[in-house]
N, C-alpha and C positions, 0 to 999 in steps of 0.2 A: 163473785170475783171471776174475771175472765181467765180461763185455764191456759190461754195462749199469751198471757201478758209478757212473757219473756222472749217471744218470737218476733222476728221482723216481719213487717207487712209491706206490700207494694204501696207506693205513694198514691197511685191512682188505681183504685179497685173498681172492677166492673160489678155493680150491684146485682147483676143477673147471675154471677158466678156463685157456685156453692161455696160455703165457708171453707171446706176442705181444699178447694182449688186455690183460694186466696191466701192461705197460710203458707209462708215459706218456712222450710226447716231451719232449726237453729244452726248457727255457724259452729264448726268444730272448735273446741277449746281444750287447751292442755290442762292437765291437773294443776300444774303450778299457777296458771292464769286464774283458774277457778278459785283456788285457795287465796290468791292475792285479792280478788274481787270480794270474796267473803270477808277477809280480814279488813280491807280498806273501808268497807261499808258497814262494818260492825253488825253483820246480819244476825238476827235472832235465830235460834236453833231451828225452829219450824220453817223459816225462810231459807235457811241453808239447804235443808232437805229438798224443798221444791226446786230451788235453783240448780242444785247438783243433779237431780233427776232429769231436768230439762236439758242437760248438757251431755248425758251419757251416750256412748257409742259401743258398738260391737257386743262383746259378752256381757258387759255391764248393763247395756240397754236391754238385752235379752233377760238378764236376771231381774231387772226392774219391772219389765212387762209381765213376766210370770208372777212375780210377787204381787203386783197390783191386781192382776187377774184373780189370784187366789184369795187375797185379803180385802180387796176393794180399794178404791182411790183414797178414801178418808184414812184408812189404816196405813196405807202406803205413805201418805203425806205426813203421818204422825210417827213414822219410823225414827227412832233416835239417831241423831247425827253420828254418834259413835259407831253405829252399825253401817250407815251409808258410806262413811269414809273408809271402810275396810277395803 
């Protein structure tokens, strides 16, 4: 599965560019909007975690990055939704 599936991409990509250069960062999203999307799309718990992690900013992003580094991406993606939404 593409780990960047939630991110926006340029319509016309230069195939010579590195993947890192072609990926645009996710747009900022309010907590209320994130909860609305999760509710409206009836996301499964594991998908909620991946979606929420892709929208983090500031201290929350720092927490997520540290946790992912210490536990690994698989464990981070399997974090219970109840822990992520704290």
